[in-house]
C-alpha positions, -999 to +999 in steps of 0.1 A: +001+003-001+013+037-006+019+060+020+003+093+013+023+113-009+033+149-011+007+163-030-023+155-007-032+189-002-042+189-036-066+164-030-102+172-014-109+152+015-133+128-001-100+117-017-075+112+015-101+096+038-119+060+040-090+041+040-079+016+067-080+028+099-050+007+107-032-003+075-013-033+083-035-047+106-067-045+084-047-053+051-033-086+070-067-097+081-081-088+040-053-107+026-055-141+050-093-138+041-083-137+003-059-166+008-083-189+023-110-182+002-086-187-030-075-220-012-107-232-009-132-225-039-168-218-030-164-212+008-170-174+022-147-155+042-157-125+062-136-094+056-131-066+078-140-040+048-139-005+074-132+014+044-158+043+031-149+048-007-167+070-033-195+056-049-199+029-067-168+012-053-181-011-029-163-013+007-153-049+006-137-042-033-122-016-019-105-035+011-092-059-015-074-033-037-060-015-010-045-048+003-034-059-031-024-029-051+006-007-051+030+009-073+038-021-093+005-034-099-013-016-130-050-012-121-074-014-148-113+000-140-144-011-158-165+019-171-187+022-143-159+030-119-138+047-146-164+075-151-166+083-112-135+103-114-134+101-076-131+066-074-098+068-095-082+096-072-092+079-042-073+044-053-045+070-063-042+081-029-043+050-012-028+027-030-005+043-057-015+018-081-013+036-120-043+029-140-042+008-173-059+017-202-058-016-218-071-046-197-041-068-210-016-048-191-036-045-158-025-072-127-057-064-111-090-053-122-120-040-103-156-044-118-186-030-103-208-041-130-201-075-139-231-079-161-217-057-185-179-068-181-160-072-212-148-110-221-127-125-195-103-133-226-096-099-229-075-099-201-039-102-196-037-146-193-004-148-185+020-173-204+031-209-202+062-201-186+047-174-164+010-182-157+012-154-130+014-127-153-023-126-159-051-105-143-070-109-111-104-096-113-122-080-086-158-084-091-184-060-069-214-090-065-247-078-043-243-115-028-227-148-026-261-163-019-289-151-038-280-160-075-280-190-093-268-219-075-233-231-093-217-263-086-178-263-078-153-290-082-112-288-082-087-283-062-092-273-028-131-285-024-136-317-006-162-336-035-182-305-043-190-271-032-219-246-039-219-209-048-248-187-057-232-152-064-252-126-079-247-114-107-218-124-128-206-119-164-229-128-195-227-162-206-200-168-176-201-210-174-194-208-212-167-181-206-155-200-177-148-232-191-126-215-220-110-198-190-101-232-176-093-248-208-063-225-208-048-237-177-020-227-167-033-194-184-065-178-175-076-153-150-083-156-113-117-143-100-122-125-065-158-121-057-165-091-035-201-091-016-215-073+014-212-108+035-176-115+025-153-126-003-152-159-025-127-168-048-128-187-082-090-197-091-089-206-130-082-246-118-122-246-104-144-265-128-179-248-128-214-260-138-249-253-134-269-273-102-292-296-117-329-288-111 
């Protein structure tokens, strides 16, 4: 996380307030929540999100961004967030992360409108030798239990798990199948909802729950 820069006086109060109250402790807590959720796809981990970002950026998604983004991690914003100039200023002050105009240049992507998201294959996919050079997408969702139930299988899951996030990108199952077929390349998802965080690493198989 970035230390407040020398140009802080040029920013309005709404840009420099609302970050972590205890940056080290809060970032460690969110980091553990995300790592646990990534290791156990389908599980929901509560993340202390005592942040007050400008709308439409949510508190939980903001907490994830503050934890993982810094001056070495280009950040892409979806149109809903990019149009809110206060969001870019707030993220720039609290993280120092440069904004990526091209999604293929982004280490992280913040998405406030998953239903309108561009296709997953537009983001950095990594390479066979360096699969970690891919984009991790942070999707704001209103709920992790109110959507269509999805059945998850794969590493970190004992048998199967069920997750019902709302709302996901269009044609998500088809897109995700293609994403997983690119393994070890592909993107990973962090779902940020009011009740907590769930993660979908590229190794996870996802299908609709049969009626």
